[in-house]
N, CA, C and O of each residue as an XYZ file, in Angstrom:
328
protein
N    -199.249    -52.874     40.461
C    -199.897    -53.752     41.412
C    -200.367    -52.926     42.605
O    -199.852    -51.838     42.861
N    -201.339    -53.449     43.320
C    -201.939    -52.723     44.432
C    -200.959    -52.530     45.586
O    -200.880    -51.443     46.158
N    -200.211    -53.585     45.931
C    -199.247    -53.499     47.020
C    -197.865    -53.181     46.465
O    -197.440    -53.731     45.449
N    -197.192    -52.299     47.143
C    -195.857    -51.918     46.692
C    -194.828    -52.922     47.186
O    -195.048    -53.621     48.175
N    -193.727    -52.982     46.500
C    -192.657    -53.928     46.831
C    -192.115    -53.678     48.239
O    -191.791    -54.626     48.954
N    -192.016    -52.434     48.631
C    -191.436    -52.124     49.936
C    -192.354    -52.508     51.091
O    -191.904    -52.584     52.235
N    -193.613    -52.747     50.817
C    -194.552    -53.148     51.859
C    -194.530    -54.646     52.123
O    -195.257    -55.123     52.995
N    -193.722    -55.392     51.400
C    -193.726    -56.846     51.573
C    -193.269    -57.253     52.968
O    -193.760    -58.246     53.505
N    -192.344    -56.514     53.566
C    -191.895    -56.825     54.924
C    -193.039    -56.647     55.916
O    -193.190    -57.434     56.850
N    -193.830    -55.623     55.709
C    -194.982    -55.390     56.572
C    -195.975    -56.539     56.466
O    -196.490    -57.014     57.478
N    -196.243    -56.981     55.256
C    -197.201    -58.064     55.059
C    -196.677    -59.381     55.620
O    -197.453    -60.189     56.129
N    -195.374    -59.602     55.533
C    -194.794    -60.810     56.130
C    -194.962    -60.785     57.641
O    -195.310    -61.798     58.246
N    -194.719    -59.646     58.245
C    -194.868    -59.511     59.691
C    -196.321    -59.705     60.105
O    -196.600    -60.386     61.092
N    -197.235    -59.120     59.367
C    -198.655    -59.272     59.690
C    -199.127    -60.717     59.537
O    -199.944    -61.190     60.327
N    -198.623    -61.407     58.539
C    -199.033    -62.804     58.360
C    -198.491    -63.676     59.486
O    -199.171    -64.595     59.943
N    -197.273    -63.393     59.934
C    -196.722    -64.147     61.063
C    -197.476    -63.831     62.349
O    -197.702    -64.716     63.174
N    -197.862    -62.580     62.520
C    -198.606    -62.189     63.714
C    -199.994    -62.824     63.731
O    -200.516    -63.137     64.801
N    -200.585    -63.014     62.576
C    -201.913    -63.635     62.542
C    -201.857    -65.105     62.935
O    -202.860    -65.674     63.366
N    -200.700    -65.716     62.790
C    -200.553    -67.111     63.200
C    -200.575    -67.282     64.712
O    -200.841    -68.378     65.206
N    -200.302    -66.225     65.446
C    -200.256    -66.315     66.905
C    -201.602    -66.775     67.456
O    -201.652    -67.675     68.294
N    -202.673    -66.175     66.999
C    -204.005    -66.570     67.458
C    -204.359    -67.987     67.054
O    -204.990    -68.722     67.815
N    -203.953    -68.366     65.859
C    -204.222    -69.723     65.385
C    -203.480    -70.741     66.243
O    -204.033    -71.789     66.575
N    -202.237    -70.444     66.604
C    -201.463    -71.347     67.459
C    -202.134    -71.507     68.818
O    -202.241    -72.619     69.335
N    -202.583    -70.401     69.393
C    -203.204    -70.444     70.714
C    -204.468    -71.298     70.701
O    -204.656    -72.145     71.574
N    -205.318    -71.083     69.731
C    -206.573    -71.837     69.642
C    -206.311    -73.309     69.336
O    -206.947    -74.185     69.923
N    -205.389    -73.586     68.431
C    -205.097    -74.967     68.047
C    -204.527    -75.766     69.211
O    -204.956    -76.892     69.462
N    -203.570    -75.193     69.918
C    -202.980    -75.905     71.058
C    -204.023    -76.183     72.134
O    -204.048    -77.271     72.710
N    -204.878    -75.212     72.406
C    -205.933    -75.395     73.398
C    -206.895    -76.492     72.960
O    -207.270    -77.346     73.763
N    -207.289    -76.473     71.710
C    -208.227    -77.462     71.191
C    -207.638    -78.869     71.212
O    -208.331    -79.824     71.564
N    -206.368    -79.005     70.840
C    -205.713    -80.320     70.856
C    -205.621    -80.843     72.285
O    -205.880    -82.022     72.528
N    -205.257    -79.985     73.230
C    -205.217    -80.389     74.633
C    -206.582    -80.831     75.130
O    -206.697    -81.809     75.869
N    -207.602    -80.115     74.727
C    -208.973    -80.457     75.105
C    -209.374    -81.820     74.546
O    -209.962    -82.634     75.258
N    -209.065    -82.069     73.292
C    -209.407    -83.355     72.675
C    -208.665    -84.524     73.318
O    -209.257    -85.570     73.584
N    -207.370    -84.344     73.567
C    -206.596    -85.418     74.201
C    -207.168    -85.722     75.581
O    -207.355    -86.887     75.931
N    -207.445    -84.691     76.360
C    -208.017    -84.888     77.691
C    -209.379    -85.556     77.646
O    -209.674    -86.428     78.463
N    -210.204    -85.155     76.701
C    -211.543    -85.741     76.575
C    -211.468    -87.235     76.269
O    -212.147    -88.041     76.904
N    -210.638    -87.598     75.291
C    -210.559    -89.007     74.915
C    -209.857    -89.855     75.963
O    -210.195    -91.028     76.123
N    -208.894    -89.299     76.677
C    -208.289    -90.050     77.781
C    -209.300    -90.279     78.898
O    -209.355    -91.370     79.465
N    -210.094    -89.275     79.218
C    -211.143    -89.438     80.227
C    -212.177    -90.468     79.797
O    -212.646    -91.264     80.611
N    -212.522    -90.450     78.545
C    -213.502    -91.406     78.031
C    -212.944    -92.827     78.082
O    -213.654    -93.764     78.447
N    -211.673    -92.984     77.715
C    -211.037    -94.296     77.668
C    -210.786    -94.851     79.072
O    -211.003    -96.037     79.319
N    -210.328    -93.994     79.992
C    -209.976    -94.445     81.342
C    -211.095    -94.233     82.360
O    -210.952    -94.613     83.523
N    -212.201    -93.635     81.937
C    -213.361    -93.377     82.790
C    -212.976    -92.562     84.036
O    -213.311    -92.933     85.160
N    -212.285    -91.474     83.819
C    -211.847    -90.584     84.903
C    -212.403    -89.179     84.687
O    -211.672    -88.197     84.814
N    -213.630    -89.082     84.377
C    -214.295    -87.937     83.757
C    -213.573    -86.590     83.772
O    -212.950    -86.308     82.749
N    -213.565    -85.753     84.741
C    -213.046    -84.424     84.381
C    -211.534    -84.251     84.493
O    -211.014    -83.221     84.064
N    -210.815    -85.214     85.050
C    -209.426    -84.958     85.442
C    -208.465    -84.779     84.270
O    -207.725    -83.796     84.232
N    -208.461    -85.689     83.334
C    -207.547    -85.538     82.201
C    -207.966    -84.383     81.294
O    -207.122    -83.725     80.685
N    -209.259    -84.144     81.211
C    -209.744    -83.011     80.425
C    -209.187    -81.702     80.979
O    -208.676    -80.869     80.232
N    -209.291    -81.533     82.284
C    -208.784    -80.319     82.923
C    -207.268    -80.227     82.780
O    -206.737    -79.168     82.444
N    -206.574    -81.331     83.032
C    -205.118    -81.350     82.975
C    -204.598    -81.006     81.577
O    -203.722    -80.154     81.426
N    -205.139    -81.670     80.563
C    -204.650    -81.425     79.205
C    -205.147    -80.100     78.633
O    -204.520    -79.537     77.736
N    -206.259    -79.603     79.142
C    -206.692    -78.260     78.757
C    -205.677    -77.230     79.261
O    -205.312    -76.302     78.539
N    -205.233    -77.402     80.492
C    -204.211    -76.503     81.048
C    -202.905    -76.632     80.269
O    -202.262    -75.628     79.963
N    -202.508    -77.875     79.944
C    -201.298    -78.084     79.141
C    -201.423    -77.422     77.767
O    -200.474    -76.808     77.279
N    -202.587    -77.549     77.154
C    -202.809    -76.951     75.838
C    -202.738    -75.436     75.878
O    -202.145    -74.810     74.999
N    -203.345    -74.849     76.900
C    -203.293    -73.393     77.042
C    -201.854    -72.935     77.273
O    -201.408    -71.947     76.690
N    -201.131    -73.665     78.130
C    -199.726    -73.317     78.394
C    -198.885    -73.433     77.122
O    -198.045    -72.575     76.852
N    -199.106    -74.484     76.351
C    -198.365    -74.654     75.096
C    -198.706    -73.538     74.111
O    -197.830    -73.053     73.395
N    -199.962    -73.135     74.074
C    -200.370    -72.036     73.197
C    -199.697    -70.726     73.570
O    -199.237    -69.987     72.699
N    -199.638    -70.437     74.866
C    -198.978    -69.209     75.298
C    -197.472    -69.269     75.069
O    -196.846    -68.254     74.761
N    -196.890    -70.459     75.220
C    -195.457    -70.609     74.941
C    -195.187    -70.326     73.463
O    -194.255    -69.594     73.129
N    -195.997    -70.903     72.586
C    -195.842    -70.651     71.148
C    -196.046    -69.174     70.819
O    -195.344    -68.611     69.979
N    -197.015    -68.558     71.490
C    -197.285    -67.145     71.265
C    -196.069    -66.307     71.673
O    -195.682    -65.385     70.956
N    -195.474    -66.624     72.812
C    -194.292    -65.899     73.279
C    -193.126    -66.065     72.309
O    -192.470    -65.088     71.947
N    -192.868    -67.307     71.887
C    -191.743    -67.565     70.989
C    -191.932    -66.889     69.633
O    -190.980    -66.347     69.069
N    -193.143    -66.919     69.115
C    -193.417    -66.290     67.817
C    -193.280    -64.769     67.906
O    -192.753    -64.132     66.994
N    -193.756    -64.196     69.006
C    -193.627    -62.755     69.202
C    -192.162    -62.348     69.312
O    -191.744    -61.336     68.748
N    -191.395    -63.140     70.037
C    -189.964    -62.863     70.182
C    -189.259    -62.929     68.823
O    -188.400    -62.100     68.519
N    -189.629    -63.918     68.016
C    -189.043    -64.070     66.682
C    -189.388    -62.879     65.784
O    -188.531    -62.386     65.050
N    -190.615    -62.425     65.840
C    -191.040    -61.272     65.040
C    -190.272    -60.022     65.464
O    -189.846    -59.234     64.619
N    -190.097    -59.844     66.773
C    -189.360    -58.676     67.257
C    -187.904    -58.705     66.807
O    -187.350    -57.671     66.436
N    -187.286    -59.872     66.835
C    -185.898    -59.985     66.385
C    -185.772    -59.676     64.896
O    -184.821    -59.017     64.475
N    -186.720    -60.145     64.106
C    -186.697    -59.850     62.671
C    -186.883    -58.361     62.408
O    -186.258    -57.806     61.504
N    -187.738    -57.716     63.193
C    -187.936    -56.276     63.040
C    -186.670    -55.506     63.409
O    -186.322    -54.528     62.746
N    -185.978    -55.942     64.467
C    -184.720    -55.295     64.849
C    -183.690    -55.414     63.737
O    -183.013    -54.442     63.406
N    -183.571    -56.615     63.157
C    -182.632    -56.822     62.051
C    -182.973    -55.919     60.875
O    -182.091    -55.318     60.262
N    -184.246    -55.833     60.573
C    -184.698    -55.029     59.444
C    -184.389    -53.550     59.672
O    -183.985    -52.849     58.744
N    -184.576    -53.078     60.900
C    -184.305    -51.672     61.187
C    -182.810    -51.381     61.209
O    -182.393    -50.287     60.829
N    -182.005    -52.331     61.642
C    -180.558    -52.127     61.670
C    -179.966    -52.131     60.265
O    -178.950    -51.483     60.013
N    -180.593    -52.852     59.363
C    -180.068    -52.922     57.999
C    -180.411    -51.681     57.169
O    -179.870    -51.495     56.079
N    -181.293    -50.846     57.672
C    -181.678    -49.626     56.923
C    -180.618    -48.566     57.009
O    -180.778    -47.485     56.442
């Protein structure tokens, strides 16, 4: 096979790291949508959009931090087991 068995840990780490960007974009987009529809429903044009956009960005960065921390802990475990 093209990929060796010992490289599977590397590929697992890379796949988890690629999720970081997806989490950031998704959280921001969801916050944007919630803010947009609340503004449309309550007729408060930019306020909920701005507020939930900030919440979405903050949630994305929180997820990014937690995922990075988890990846680092897994790498430490992997290196200690060698």
